[in-house]
N, C-alpha and C positions, 0 to 999 in steps of 0.2 A: 717744320719743314725748313730746309736750307733757304736762307733769304734770297740768294741769287736764283735758285730754282723757282721759288715762288714768284719772284719778279718776272722771270721768263714766261711763266704760265699766265700770270695776271695780265701781262702786256701782249700776250699771244706771239712772243718770239718763237716759242716751240712750234706753233703752227706755221709760221712764216718759213722757218728752217726746213721743216718736214715737206712743205709744199714746194720749196725750191728744189729739193732733191728729187721729188716726184716728177716735176716738170722736166728737169734736166734729163732724167731717166727716160721719160716718155719720148722726148724729141731730141735725143742725143745725136742723131744724124744731121740735125740742122745747126748751122754755125751760130745762129742768133738765139738758140734756146736758152743759153745762160743769161743773156740780156733779158729775155722775156720772163724767165723765172725770177730774176732779181726785181723786175718791174712788178710782177704779181706779188711777190713777198713783201715788198715795201708798201704796196697797195693794201695788203692785209693789215699791216701795222697802222697805216693811216686810218682806214675805215673802222677797224675794230676799236682802236683806242679813242677815236672821235665818238663812237657810240657810247663807250664807257663814260666819257666826260659829259655827254649829254644826259645820260641816265643818272650820273652823279648830281647834276644840277636839278633834274626833275625828281630826284630821290626815288628812282625806280630800281635801284640795285639791292640785292640781298644785303643784310646788315654787315656780314663779314667782308664782303667785297666793297661795300660802301666805305667802311672804315679804312680799308687798304688804299683804295683809289683816292680818297680824300687826303690821306697822309702823303701820297706820292703824285698829286695832281699836276704839279709843274713839270715833273719828269715825264708823265704820261702825255701832257700837252706838247712837250718838246719832241717826243718820239712821233706823235701824230703829225705835227707840222713838218718836221724834217723828212719823214717818210713820204708824205704827200708830195713835197717838192721833188724828191729823188724819183719817185714813181712817175710823176708827170713829165719830168725831164727825159727819163728813159723812153717813155712812150713817144713823145714828140720828136726825139732825135733819131729813133730807130724804126718806128712803125707808122710813119706818116705815109700810108699807102693809098687809101681810097676813102671816099665819102661814106661808103657802106660800112667800113671798119669804124670810122668815127661815129656814125649814127648809132650803130649797135653798142659800141662802148659807152656812148653818152647815155643811152637808155639804161644800161647796166649801172652806171654811176648814179643816175636819178633814182632808180629803184633801191639801191643801197642806201641812199640818203633818206628816202621816204620810209624805209623799213623801220627806222627808229624815230625819226623826226615827225612830230605830229602836225597835221593840218586840222585845226580846230581841236577836237578832243581825241582824234584817232590817228594811228599810224598803220602802215600796211601789215606789220606782223601781228597786230591785234585782231585782224579779220579772221573769223573762225575758219579753221582747217587750212589756212593759207601759209602759215609760217614756214613749214618745211619745204613747200613747193617753191616759195620765193628764194630761199637760200639754195636749194637744189638747182634751180634755174640759173642763178647767177654763177654759182661755182662750176656747173657743167658748161656754161657758155665760155667762161674764162679758161677752163682747163682743157676743153675738148672741141669747142666750136670756133672760137677766135683763132686758136693756133692753126686750124684747117684753112682759114681765110688768109693767114699770114704766111704759113709754111707750105700750104697745099699738100698736106700729108695727114690723112685721117689715121688715128692711132687708137686701137682698143676701146671703141666707144661702149660696147656692151659691158665688159668687166669694169670699166671706169665708172659707168652709171651705177652699177650694183654696189661697188665699193663706196661710192659717194653717199648713196642712200644709207648704207650701214654706218658710215662715219657720222652722219648728221643726227641720227636717232639719239645717241648718248648725250649730245649737247642739250636736247630737249629733256632728257632724263634728269640732267643736272638742274634744270630750271623748273622741274615739275611742281615744286612747292611755292614758286614765286611767280610763275606765269599766271595771268588771270584765267580762271576756269573756262571762260567763254572762248578762249583761243582754240580749245580742242586739239592740242598737239597729240601726236601718236602716243607718248607715254601717259598723257592725261586720259586718253580713251582706253588704252590697253592696261595701264599700270606698269610698274617696273618689271615684274617677273615676265609678263607676256611680251614686253618690249625686248627682253633678252631672248625669249623664244623666237621672236621675229628676226633678231640678229643672227641666230643660228640658222634659221630658214634661209635668210639672204646669203649666208656663207655657203649653204648647200647649193642654192641657185647659181652662185658664182662659180663653184666648182663644176657643176653640170654644164654651164655655159662654156667654160674653158675646154672641157673634155670633148663635148659633142658638137659645139658650134664654132669655136674660135681657138685654134691651137697655137696662135702666134705668141711667143714669149710666155709659154704656159707656166713655167716653174716659178718666176717671181710672183705672178698673180696667185698661183696656187698656194704658195707659202703665206701670202697675205691673208687669203680667205681662211686658211687653217688657223692662222694666228688669231683672227677675229673670233672664230668659233671657240677656240680654247679659252680666250679671254672672257667669254661670257660666264664661265664657271668661277671667275675670280672677282666678280663685281662686288660681292659683299665684303671681301677682304680688302679690296682697293678702296671702296667707299664711293658713294655716288658723286661727291664733289669733284674728284679727280679721275674718275673712270674714263671720261672723255679724252683725257690727255693720252692715256694708253691706247685708246682706239685710234686717235689721230696718228699714232705711231705706224699704222698700216700704210700711210702715205710714204713714210721714210723707208719701210721695209720694201715696198713695191718699187720705189725709185731706185734704191741701191741695187736691188735684184736686176732691174732693167738696165741699169748703168753698166753692170759687169757681166752681162750675157750677150 
């Protein structure tokens, strides 16, 4: 793989960029959406790379990822610290609105911290069945709940939730051989093939929701769900290690579609 592309994936730059476009597309009518999207994207780089460094120290990374992060740990640390400073500065300078916002954002940050960092012998993600719900809760809050508090504009909650669930499953598929069996993630319970069937089912649910319950901005969401459905037939060709990157691309597809409609 191209070294620059691998660097972008390993440090989650691809997810930060895709999420930036997704948020700008969702809230394009709000003047502060670009600032919020930038804050969110830098937050992703800060949190995810901090998690990688912690897992490096505790030797919880898969061997190939461990070798890569260990070889680039100072660059990963620089990205994490710089991104944290930028994200915090954007938040304090632009979204100092209410104690309610601060309280909920604080809870989100604490949960993100405890998701990986252990108290005693356990962290939150190791609690059986809880991993995907923690990540889903944090992402849904930051993508669809906090913006309502900041912009007073609810946007596509149903399609957004379905899309988010579909995007999170391949991340657990990638970790199926490395997550402790006691975590009982969806791919651990269903297996890879049935997880792909679940993704197809979620795509159908998303299309059904769009057509029969919510017709706002139908085309961009429809394209994204069709893309997810078609992508399930290319899992073996893409490979389990990088399949999640292609699935994350649905953020980019939806965001661009919303931006230009």
